[in-house]
C-alpha positions as CSV (number, residue, x, y, z in Angstrom):
1,X,104.2,115.4,109.5
2,X,102.1,112.3,110.2
3,X,102.2,111.1,113.8
4,X,100.9,107.8,115.1
5,X,101.0,106.4,118.6
6,X,101.5,102.7,117.8
7,X,102.4,100.3,114.9
8,X,99.8,99.2,112.4
9,X,98.6,95.6,112.1
10,X,101.3,93.9,110.2
11,X,98.8,92.6,107.7
12,X,98.7,96.0,106.1
13,X,102.3,95.8,105.1
14,X,101.2,93.7,102.1
15,X,104.0,92.5,99.8
16,X,103.2,94.3,96.6
17,X,103.9,91.2,94.5
18,X,101.3,89.3,96.4
19,X,98.7,92.1,96.0
20,X,99.4,92.3,92.2
21,X,99.1,88.6,91.8
22,X,95.8,88.5,93.7
23,X,94.5,91.4,91.6
24,X,95.4,89.6,88.4
25,X,93.6,86.5,89.6
26,X,90.5,88.4,90.6
27,X,90.5,90.5,87.5
28,X,90.7,87.4,85.3
29,X,87.7,85.8,87.1
30,X,85.7,89.0,86.9
31,X,86.4,89.5,83.2
32,X,85.3,85.9,82.5
33,X,81.9,86.7,84.1
34,X,81.7,90.2,82.5
35,X,82.2,88.9,79.0
36,X,79.4,86.4,79.3
37,X,77.1,87.7,82.0
38,X,77.3,91.5,82.3
39,X,74.7,93.1,80.0
40,X,76.2,96.6,79.9
41,X,79.8,95.7,79.4
42,X,78.9,92.8,77.1
43,X,77.1,95.3,74.8
44,X,79.9,97.8,75.1
45,X,82.6,95.3,74.2
46,X,80.6,94.2,71.2
47,X,80.2,97.9,70.1
48,X,83.9,98.4,70.4
49,X,84.9,95.2,68.8
50,X,86.4,93.9,72.0
51,X,86.5,90.3,73.2
52,X,87.5,88.5,76.4
53,X,90.9,87.7,74.9
54,X,91.6,91.5,74.7
55,X,91.8,91.7,78.5
56,X,94.7,89.3,79.3
57,X,95.8,91.3,82.3
58,X,95.0,94.5,84.3
59,X,97.3,96.4,81.9
60,X,94.6,96.0,79.3
61,X,91.9,97.6,81.5
62,X,92.5,100.9,79.8
63,X,90.9,99.5,76.6
64,X,87.6,99.8,78.4
65,X,86.0,103.3,78.2
66,X,85.3,105.2,81.4
67,X,81.9,104.4,82.9
68,X,80.0,107.5,84.0
69,X,77.3,108.1,86.6
70,X,74.9,108.7,83.7
71,X,75.7,105.3,82.3
72,X,74.9,103.7,85.7
73,X,71.8,105.8,86.3
74,X,70.4,105.0,82.8
75,X,70.9,101.2,82.9
76,X,71.4,100.3,86.6
77,X,69.9,96.8,86.1
78,X,72.3,96.1,83.3
79,X,75.3,96.5,85.6
80,X,74.2,93.5,87.7
81,X,75.7,90.2,86.6
82,X,73.4,87.4,85.3
83,X,74.0,84.8,88.0
84,X,71.9,81.8,87.1
85,X,73.7,78.5,87.4
86,X,76.5,80.0,89.6
87,X,77.1,79.0,93.3
88,X,74.4,79.9,95.9
89,X,76.4,82.7,97.5
90,X,76.6,84.4,94.1
91,X,72.9,83.8,93.2
92,X,71.5,85.1,96.4
93,X,70.9,88.9,96.8
94,X,71.9,89.9,100.3
95,X,70.8,93.5,100.1
96,X,70.2,96.5,97.8
97,X,71.5,100.0,98.7
98,X,70.8,103.2,96.8
99,X,73.1,105.8,95.4
100,X,72.8,108.7,93.0
101,X,69.5,109.7,91.5
102,X,68.4,108.1,88.2
103,X,67.2,109.8,85.1
104,X,63.7,109.5,86.4
105,X,64.6,110.9,89.8
106,X,64.6,107.6,91.5
107,X,67.8,106.7,93.4
108,X,69.9,104.1,91.6
109,X,70.0,100.6,93.2
110,X,73.4,99.0,94.0
111,X,73.0,95.2,94.4
112,X,75.2,93.0,96.7
113,X,75.0,89.2,96.7
114,X,75.9,87.1,99.7
115,X,79.4,86.7,98.1
116,X,79.7,90.5,98.0
117,X,78.4,90.9,101.6
118,X,81.0,88.5,103.0
119,X,83.7,90.7,101.3
120,X,82.0,93.9,102.5
121,X,82.5,92.6,106.1
122,X,86.2,92.1,105.3
123,X,86.4,95.6,103.9
124,X,84.8,97.1,107.0
125,X,87.1,95.1,109.2
126,X,90.1,96.5,107.4
127,X,88.7,100.0,107.6
128,X,88.4,99.6,111.4
129,X,91.8,98.1,111.8
130,X,93.5,100.9,109.8
131,X,91.8,103.3,112.2
132,X,93.1,101.3,115.2
133,X,89.7,100.3,116.6
134,X,90.2,97.9,119.5
135,X,88.3,95.3,121.4
136,X,87.5,97.8,124.2
137,X,85.8,100.3,121.8
138,X,82.1,101.1,121.8
139,X,80.7,102.6,118.6
140,X,77.9,105.2,118.6
141,X,76.2,105.0,115.1
142,X,75.0,108.5,114.5
143,X,73.8,108.0,111.0
144,X,70.0,108.4,110.5
145,X,67.7,105.9,108.9
146,X,66.7,106.8,105.4
147,X,63.6,106.1,103.3
148,X,65.6,103.8,101.0
149,X,68.4,101.6,102.3
150,X,71.8,103.4,102.3
151,X,75.1,102.0,103.4
152,X,75.9,104.6,106.0
153,X,73.6,103.4,108.8
154,X,73.7,99.7,107.9
155,X,77.5,99.3,107.3
156,X,78.3,101.1,110.6
157,X,76.3,98.5,112.4
158,X,78.0,95.7,110.5
159,X,81.5,97.1,110.9
160,X,81.1,96.9,114.7
161,X,79.7,93.4,114.4
162,X,82.7,92.1,112.4
163,X,85.0,93.5,115.0
164,X,82.9,91.8,117.7
165,X,82.5,95.1,119.6
166,X,79.3,96.8,120.9
167,X,77.5,99.4,118.8
168,X,74.6,101.6,119.9
169,X,72.4,103.0,117.2
170,X,71.2,106.4,118.2
171,X,68.6,106.8,115.5
172,X,68.7,110.6,115.2
173,X,65.8,112.2,113.4
174,X,62.9,110.7,111.4
175,X,63.1,109.9,107.7
176,X,59.3,109.5,107.3
177,X,56.0,109.9,109.1
178,X,55.8,106.1,109.1
179,X,58.8,106.0,111.4
180,X,58.2,107.1,115.0
181,X,61.3,105.9,116.9
182,X,63.7,108.7,115.9
183,X,65.5,110.6,118.6
184,X,66.1,114.3,119.1
185,X,69.6,115.7,119.2
186,X,69.3,116.1,123.0
187,X,68.2,112.5,123.4
188,X,71.1,111.4,121.1
189,X,73.5,113.2,123.4
190,X,72.2,111.2,126.4
191,X,72.5,108.0,124.4
192,X,76.2,108.6,123.6
193,X,76.8,109.6,127.3
194,X,74.9,106.6,128.7
195,X,76.7,104.1,126.4
196,X,80.1,105.6,127.2
197,X,80.8,105.5,123.5
198,X,84.5,105.7,122.5
199,X,83.8,106.1,118.8
200,X,81.4,108.6,117.3
201,X,80.5,107.8,113.6
202,X,78.5,110.0,111.4
203,X,78.3,113.1,109.1
204,X,80.6,116.0,110.2
205,X,77.8,118.6,110.2
206,X,75.5,116.5,112.4
207,X,78.3,115.5,114.8
208,X,79.2,119.2,115.1
209,X,75.6,120.0,116.0
210,X,75.6,117.1,118.5
211,X,78.7,118.4,120.2
212,X,77.2,121.9,120.4
213,X,74.1,120.5,122.0
214,X,76.2,118.4,124.4
215,X,78.1,121.5,125.5
216,X,74.8,123.3,126.4
217,X,73.8,120.2,128.3
218,X,77.2,119.9,130.1
219,X,77.3,116.3,128.9
220,X,80.2,114.0,129.8
221,X,81.9,112.7,126.6
222,X,85.1,111.8,128.4
223,X,85.0,108.2,127.0
224,X,85.2,109.5,123.4
225,X,88.6,108.9,121.8
226,X,87.8,108.9,118.1
227,X,85.3,110.4,115.7
228,X,84.8,108.8,112.3
229,X,83.3,111.2,109.7
230,X,82.1,110.7,106.1
231,X,79.6,112.0,103.6
232,X,80.9,115.6,103.6
233,X,84.2,117.3,103.1
234,X,86.2,117.5,106.3
235,X,88.0,120.9,106.2
236,X,90.8,121.6,108.6
237,X,88.8,124.3,110.3
238,X,86.0,121.8,110.9
239,X,88.5,119.2,112.2
240,X,89.9,121.7,114.7
241,X,86.4,122.7,115.8
242,X,85.4,119.1,116.5
243,X,88.5,118.5,118.6
244,X,88.1,121.7,120.6
245,X,84.4,120.9,121.4
246,X,85.3,117.3,122.4
247,X,88.1,118.6,124.7
248,X,85.5,121.0,126.3
249,X,83.3,117.9,126.8
250,X,86.2,116.2,128.8
251,X,87.5,114.0,126.0
252,X,91.2,113.4,126.3
253,X,93.3,113.8,123.1
254,X,90.4,112.9,120.7
255,X,91.2,111.9,117.1
256,X,89.1,112.9,114.1
257,X,89.4,110.3,111.2
258,X,87.9,111.1,107.8
259,X,87.0,108.6,105.1
260,X,86.3,108.8,101.4
261,X,83.1,106.8,101.4
262,X,81.3,105.5,98.3
263,X,78.1,103.5,97.9
264,X,80.0,101.8,95.0
265,X,82.4,100.3,97.6
266,X,79.9,99.8,100.4
267,X,82.7,101.3,102.5
268,X,85.5,103.7,101.8
269,X,89.1,104.7,101.8
270,X,90.2,105.8,105.3
271,X,92.8,107.8,107.1
272,X,95.2,106.1,109.5
273,X,96.0,109.5,110.8
274,X,95.3,113.1,109.9
275,X,97.3,114.0,106.8
276,X,98.3,110.5,105.9
277,X,95.9,110.2,103.0
278,X,93.0,107.9,102.3
279,X,94.0,104.2,102.2
280,X,92.5,101.5,100.0
281,X,91.6,98.9,102.7
282,X,91.1,96.0,100.2
283,X,93.5,96.5,97.3
284,X,93.1,93.0,95.8
285,X,89.4,93.7,95.4
286,X,89.3,97.4,94.5
287,X,91.5,99.2,92.0
288,X,91.7,103.0,92.1
289,X,93.0,105.0,89.1
290,X,93.8,108.6,88.6
291,X,93.3,109.7,85.0
292,X,93.3,112.9,82.9
293,X,89.7,114.3,83.1
294,X,89.6,115.0,79.4
295,X,91.7,112.2,77.8
296,X,91.2,109.6,80.5
297,X,94.9,108.7,80.2
298,X,96.6,107.5,83.4
299,X,98.2,110.3,85.5
300,X,101.5,109.7,87.3
301,X,101.6,109.4,91.0
302,X,101.2,112.8,92.7
303,X,99.3,114.4,89.9
304,X,95.7,115.4,90.3
305,X,93.1,113.9,88.1
306,X,89.7,112.1,87.9
307,X,89.2,109.2,90.4
308,X,88.1,105.9,88.8
309,X,87.0,102.8,90.7
310,X,87.1,99.2,89.4
311,X,85.6,96.2,91.1
312,X,88.0,93.3,90.9
313,X,85.9,90.8,93.0
314,X,82.2,91.6,93.0
315,X,79.2,89.5,91.8
316,X,76.2,91.8,92.1
317,X,76.5,95.3,90.6
318,X,80.0,95.4,88.9
319,X,81.7,98.5,87.7
320,X,84.9,99.0,85.6
321,X,86.7,102.3,85.4
322,X,83.8,104.1,87.1
323,X,84.2,107.8,87.4
324,X,83.2,108.6,90.9
325,X,82.9,112.3,90.1
326,X,85.8,113.6,92.2
327,X,89.5,114.5,91.6
328,X,92.4,113.6,93.8
329,X,96.0,112.3,93.5
330,X,97.4,108.8,94.1
331,X,100.5,107.4,95.6
332,X,101.9,103.9,95.9
333,X,104.6,104.8,98.4
334,X,104.6,103.2,101.9
335,X,102.5,105.3,104.3
336,X,104.7,107.3,106.6
337,X,102.0,107.1,109.3
338,X,101.3,103.4,109.5
339,X,103.6,101.6,107.1
340,X,100.8,100.3,105.0
341,X,101.7,99.5,101.4
342,X,98.3,100.0,99.9
343,X,97.3,102.7,97.4
344,X,96.5,106.1,99.0
345,X,94.8,109.2,97.8
346,X,97.0,112.1,98.9
347,X,94.8,115.0,98.2
348,X,91.3,115.5,99.8
349,X,88.9,114.4,97.1
350,X,86.9,117.3,95.6
351,X,84.2,117.4,93.0
352,X,85.5,117.5,89.5
353,X,83.0,120.2,88.7
354,X,83.8,122.3,91.8
355,X,83.7,125.7,89.9
356,X,80.2,127.2,89.6
357,X,79.2,130.2,87.6
358,X,77.0,132.6,89.6
359,X,75.9,135.9,88.2
360,X,78.4,135.5,85.4
361,X,81.3,134.8,87.8
362,X,83.2,131.5,88.3
363,X,83.1,130.7,92.0
364,X,84.9,128.0,93.9
365,X,82.7,127.3,96.9
366,X,85.3,125.2,98.7
367,X,87.1,128.0,100.6
368,X,83.8,129.5,101.7
369,X,82.5,126.1,102.9
370,X,85.7,125.7,104.9
371,X,85.3,129.0,106.6
372,X,81.7,128.4,107.4
373,X,82.4,124.9,108.7
374,X,84.7,126.3,111.4
375,X,82.5,129.2,112.5
376,X,81.5,128.5,116.1
377,X,78.5,130.8,115.9
378,X,76.9,128.4,113.3
379,X,75.1,125.2,114.3
380,X,74.3,124.2,110.7
381,X,74.3,125.8,107.3
382,X,73.6,125.2,103.6
383,X,74.5,127.3,100.5
384,X,72.4,127.1,97.5
385,X,72.3,128.8,94.1
386,X,68.8,129.3,92.7
387,X,66.9,131.2,90.0
388,X,65.3,134.4,91.4
389,X,62.1,133.0,89.9
390,X,62.1,129.2,90.1
391,X,59.8,129.0,87.1
392,X,62.0,131.3,84.9
393,X,65.5,130.1,84.0
394,X,66.3,133.6,82.8
395,X,65.4,135.4,86.0
396,X,68.9,135.7,87.3
397,X,70.8,133.9,90.1
398,X,70.5,134.1,93.8
399,X,73.1,132.8,96.2
400,X,71.3,131.8,99.4
401,X,72.8,131.0,102.8
402,X,70.5,129.1,105.1
403,X,72.0,129.2,108.6
404,X,71.0,127.9,112.0
405,X,72.7,130.0,114.8
406,X,74.5,128.1,117.6
407,X,72.5,130.3,120.1
408,X,70.2,133.3,120.2
409,X,72.8,135.8,121.5
410,X,74.3,136.9,118.1
411,X,71.8,139.2,116.4
412,X,74.5,140.5,114.1
413,X,75.2,137.0,112.7
414,X,73.3,137.4,109.4
415,X,75.0,140.7,108.6
416,X,78.5,139.3,109.5
417,X,77.9,136.2,107.4
418,X,76.7,138.2,104.4
419,X,79.9,140.1,104.5
420,X,82.0,136.9,104.8
421,X,80.3,135.4,101.8
422,X,80.8,138.5,99.7
423,X,84.4,138.8,100.7
424,X,85.0,135.2,99.6
425,X,83.0,135.1,96.4
426,X,82.3,138.7,95.4
427,X,78.5,138.0,95.6
428,X,76.1,139.3,98.2
429,X,74.0,136.4,99.4
430,X,70.5,136.3,100.8
431,X,70.8,135.0,104.4
432,X,68.0,133.0,105.8
433,X,68.0,132.2,109.5
434,X,66.3,128.9,110.4
435,X,66.3,126.2,113.1
436,X,68.9,123.4,113.0
437,X,66.1,120.8,112.9
438,X,64.9,122.2,109.5
439,X,68.0,120.8,107.8
440,X,67.1,117.3,109.0
441,X,63.6,117.7,107.7
442,X,64.7,118.9,104.3
443,X,67.3,116.2,103.7
444,X,66.0,113.5,101.3
445,X,68.5,111.0,102.4
446,X,71.1,110.5,105.1
447,X,72.8,113.9,104.7
448,X,72.1,117.4,103.5
449,X,74.5,118.8,101.0
450,X,76.5,121.8,102.3
451,X,76.4,123.3,98.8
452,X,73.8,122.7,96.1
453,X,73.1,124.2,92.7
454,X,69.3,124.1,92.4
455,X,69.3,125.7,89.0
456,X,70.0,122.4,87.2
457,X,67.1,120.7,89.0
458,X,64.4,123.0,87.5
């Protein structure tokens, strides 16, 4: 049952006919530009014998093949519209963020024009309103800086700006030896406390470590009423753990709000309440589809399938039927929590390739990650699968658990966790105890992956 304290902004009860009409208008404008100014889709349409006239409405979008991450990585520049001769807001590049690694190992650029940025602000405003952020709120931006621009840190700043509310950037950690202004976890706790932040916004694993540190410091987080998390799966065990720690830090009835964030949106789909699903905050500009992973045929509402994203109103990097890499299920029913009429993903998105073969056995890491995420004896962790000899692909598999204990009092933790992993997967892991800060140092971007198969990277 979804519970909510108050009514949503009436603007989210969009009449569906109005949304569909706006989508069709935006799609028509976008296809006009794609047919003449989008190098990748222009080439693809020519190869498939397709012309602009073949896309009279959104119903014709299925004629376009699914775009993969590999397509984007291999030809990132060809996904940017040719904008010469268009209005100034479309010609001007506002910023470039970076997403998944390219075929050369370099992160893939995602270009936003001024036109796009103005709509990104609208997207972020809607995300905040769906979460019921108000004019009295103060946001603590707990995302770190990264070596290359990434939307997490930047868009959190701008989301607060578009709501005209204060934001304090805590700047945890250091992404580079060239940056000397990063703060320790202890300093970050004091920043949150001093600012009387009402909203904590960051990655679940870091916020958990922040709260653990705050507990040891007997910090006062009584002002905190909401936590926004993105970038990692938010398991129920982890959600409960965050709430319990916040209550211990004097927060009253804190709410944990997850989002399905994407660089390709420069924002994400958000919860209005736990269990309500992930709402599309800007349905006239983003279309979400669920398709069969093999045939790419549309799936009915409620059925799990591959998540596709289509840009209906962008002018920089533009994607059609882009496979994000996750599976979920979609509904168009009115949200029981907030009354919004927008699309919602009703299943927590999970990687389409979640099953991993280790030592000849197919393993689903998700249940294990859920158990580890709620273990109060753990400050931080990461699971990896590696070759026993990194230089020899035939040397056999090693399942490694790198773990930072919450304190020094539990000498039996490695043995207990080894048994937990074996019970869940059937495989005995190698357990490596490290300090929590080592995870920050090893993360190449704004987050460290909870599970990573390193065999494919050799």
